[in-house]
N, C-alpha and C positions, 0 to 999 in steps of 0.2 A: 069859313072857319079854319083857323090854323090848328094843326095837330102837333103837339110836342112829342117828338119821337125820342128824345134823350132818355136813356134809362136812368132810373133812380139809383142813386149810389147804394141804397139799401133795399134789399128785396126779401120778402118773407118766404121761407121754405118749410114745407111740412116735414117732420122727422118722426121716426118711431122710437119711443123711449127704450133705452137699454138698461136692463136691470143691473144693479151693482153686483160685482162678483162676491160670492160668499166664500169664506175660508173653508178648505177641506178639513174634515174631521181627522184627528191624528190617527196614525196606523194603530190598529189594535195590538196589544202586546202579544208576542208569540204564545200560542197555546200548545198543549200537549200534542194535538194533531199536527201543528206546524213542525214541531220537533221530529215527529215520526215521518212526515213527508221529507224533511231535510235528510234524515237518515236513509230514506228510500232512494233519494237521488244519489247519495253517496254510494250506496250499495250497487246501484245500477252503473255508476261511473266506474266503480271498482271492477264489476263484472266485465264491462266493456274493455277496460285496459288489460284485464287478465286474459281475455279471449284474444286480443290483439297480440299480446306477448307470447302466448303459447301456440297460436295458429289454430285453435280449436273452433268448433261451431260451424256456421254456414258461410264463412269467409266474408266477402265484401257485403253480401246481402244482409247477414246478421249484424255486421257493424253498422250498416246504414239504418236498420230497424231500431237498434238501440239508440242511435243518434236521434231519430225521430221521436222515440219514446221519451228521451230526456228533454228534448225541446218542448214536447206537448205538456209534460209535467211542469216544466218551468213556467210556461205560459199560464197554466191553471193556477199555480201558486201566486203568480203576479196578479191575476184577476181577483184572488182572495186578499190581496194586499200584503203578501209574504214575499220578500225579496230573497231568492235562493242564489246568492252570489257565489261564484266558484272560489275555492280556497287558494287557488293558484293555477299556474300552467305548468304541466310536466315538462321538464327540460329535455326529456328524451323524445316523447311522441308529440309534443307541442299542443296537447289537448288540455282543456280545463279539467281541474281536479275538484270533484264535488266533495264536500265535507267541511268540517270546522277546522280552520287553520290556526296555528299558534304563531305569535310574532317572533318566536325565538329563531335565531339563525346560527349556523355553525361556522366558525371562522375557517377559512381554507388554509392549507399549509403553504409554505414557501414553494415557489415553482422553480427555484434554482436547484439543480442537482447538487447533492452534498456527498462527500466521501463516506459519511455515516448514514445508515438507513434512516428514512423519515419516520417520525413518530406516528403511530396509528391514530385515526379519528373514529368517532362513533356517530352515525347518523341519528337524527332526532325525529321521531314520529310524533306529530302533533295530534293525529287521530289514526284510526286504523287504515285510512285511505290516503293520508298526506304525509310525506317524509321530506324533511329539510336537511340538505347537506351541500357543501361547497357553495353556500350562498344561494342555492336554488331549491325549487320544490320539485318533487318527483312522485309518480306512482311508486309504491314500494317495490313492485315487481319489475319496474323499469330502472331502478338504481342498481346497476350490475357492474361487475368487473370489466374494464375496457379490453381486457385480453382474453379471458376465458368465458365471460358472460355469466358467471355465477352471481346470484342475488346477494347484495351486501346489506340488506335492511336489518339484519338481526345480529350483526357483529361488527367489529372494527374494520376499517379500511385504510389504505394509504393513498395519498394524493400526489400526483406528479403531472405537471403541465396542465393543471385544471381538470384532469381525469382521475377517476377513482379506480383503485386496483385492490384485489384481495392480497393478503399478506404474501402468499407463495409467489404469485405472479410479479408483485412489486420487487421482491428480492431477486427473482430470476432475471428481471429486465433491467433493474437500476442499481442494485447493490454492488459494491466493489467485489472483485473475485480474488480468491486466495491463490497465490502463485504456486502453492504446493498441490492442493487438491482441486483447484479450479472451481470450487463451489462458491456460492454467494456468501458474503460475510454479513451476518444478521445483527451482530452485537458489536463487541470491541474489535477495532481495526488496528493492526500493527503495520506501520510503513517502514520499509527498509530496502536498500538497494533499488530504489525507484519502483518498488512493487508493494502490493498490499498482501497481508497474510492473516490467517487466524493466529492468535497468539500461541496456541498450542501446536501449530504447524511450523513455527519458525524455530528450527533446531539445527544442531551441527550436522553437516552432510556426511560426516564420517562416523561419529559415535552415537548420534541421535539424541543427545542431551539438549534440553531447552536452555537457551542462553540466560545467564543470570546477570548480576550487576557488572561483571567484567566485560560484557559485550561480545563482539564477534569480529572475525577477520575474514575478508573476502578473497577468493581465488577462483578465477575463471567463472565468475557469476554465481558461485556457491558460497554459502556461509559456513565458517568453521569456528570451533572454540579455539582459544589461544593454544591450549596444549596440543591439539591435533594439528593445528596449522604449523606450529614450530616443528613438530616431529615430521611432518610430511613435506613441507615446502621451504623451511628456512635453511640457509646454507649451513653446512656442518664444519666444525673445527677440524683441521687436518691432524691435530694431535689427539684430542679426546673424543672426537666424533659427536660431540653434543652440539645442539643448535647454537648458532651465533646470532645474538640479538643486537648487542651494542658493544662499544669498546673493542673493536676487532682490528686485526692487521691483515693486509693482503700481500701475500708473498708466495713464491714457488707455485704459482698457478692455483692458489687456494686461499682460504681465509682462516684466520687463527684468532683465538682469544689472546689478548695481549699477554696474559699470564702463562699461556701455553707455548708461546713462541720462544723457545730456549734451545740451548745446545742439546742435541740428542744424546750425547755421551755424558756430560757433567751436569746437565739441567741448569746451567747458568744462563741468565739473560744476557742479551747483547746490548750492553750499556752504551757503547759507542755507535750503535746503529748499523754495524756491519757484521756480516756472517759469511760462512762458507757453505756451499751446497754440495752434497754428495748423495747421489741416488734419491734425489727429491726430498732430502731431510737437511735441516740446518745444523751447522757445527761451528763451534768457536775455532779460532785459528789453530790452536795447539792440537785439538783432537781431530781436526781435518787432516793435518799433516801426519799425525800418527796413523790414521787410516790409510793415507796415501804412501806411508813409508818415507816421508821427507823430513825426518827429525835428525838433527845433527847427533851422531853417535857420541861425540865428545861432550857437548854442553847440554844436550837434551832439548834444545829449542828448535823451532821450525827453520828449515832452510828455504829462504824465499828468493835469494839471488843466485850468485855463482855457487856451484856445488862440486865437490870432489867425491867420487864414488870409488871406494876401495874395499876389497874383500866383501862385497855385497852390502856395504854400509855407506852412508852419506855423511859428509862433513862440510862445515863451513871451511873455506880455504885457510883461514887463520887458525882453525882448530885442528888442522891435519898436521900434527907435530909428533916428534919423537917422544915417547913416553918417559925417556931417561934424561936427555939433555934439553928437551923442549924446543929443539930446533925445528924449523919448518921442513916438512918433507915434500918431496916432489914425486909425482906419479912415476912409478918404475924405479925409484931409488930408495926403497924402504923394505924392511923385513918385518914379518909378522910373527909374533911369538905369543901364544895364548890368545888373549883377546886384545892385545895391544900392538901398536906400531912402533918400530925403532928404525933409526938410521943405521947404515951398514957398520959404521964405526962402533956405535954403542952395542949393537947386536953382537959383534964379534968380541967385544970386551966382556959382555955379560954372559954370553952363551957359547 
């Protein structure tokens, strides 16, 4: 007998019937008990973060016990069908924040330093345990000044470089300094002489008056009003000793107002641009020679060239003549009578 050992292409297999999956019933709506448990979780989370911030309690052991308690309560709620999702993660301690979070976020300030103080911000608390600021969530007691550590959850704060500061520390660290008092400038900033000032501290270094619309003048790094600057540092006119500002002349190792540079004797200006100097003062030609005693006794004009001196007086050579015949006299060949000069012939005839 032959036996066919080829397997049948189809073979029957026994199987256990699998029941069709049934849809789960919807989660029951939160009850008053669920809300109370949620609040309990929030309170425990708040207590845990508070102890961690203040260093109170039993240290690491207490912190671990609270963690275990929170985990146990969370599992119990999940078995009851209540999801106790955290409201966020604290940006400081990196632990979940229990509570009811709000979707609101606070915009951060510009991180670029500004010569003017930054505007203060206010953190937003979505519940008693969740605080939102700088685009992050925090335990309220963990949102503190980056410099002094003071809590900032109940008042305004200033932001710099992504960090929060109380008002005092922000101004001390980042606000421009007054060049006079060296204190931080919290409001209006005045910039002058490549420095910053409180407006009320930018005043004349001599008289102390705050500068008005006329502005200021600088001398050796200090500001002065116009009046004091001119009185103290402007060159003085050699004639009137008042400050010289414009339209001045430089002569005789000094400066002069153009209207003050005149003959010391007759107060006449030098229209031709030339003058004579005597003892540091300017003179016209006539009064210079009068002072020097170089005026011709006959014509009364200055003697600038050849000169004849007789009887203590000076003459132009052509003006040294006989007072009677008008002939030219020669030195040693004249006679004096009264205030006049005579030749020998006329003197003998007349006297």
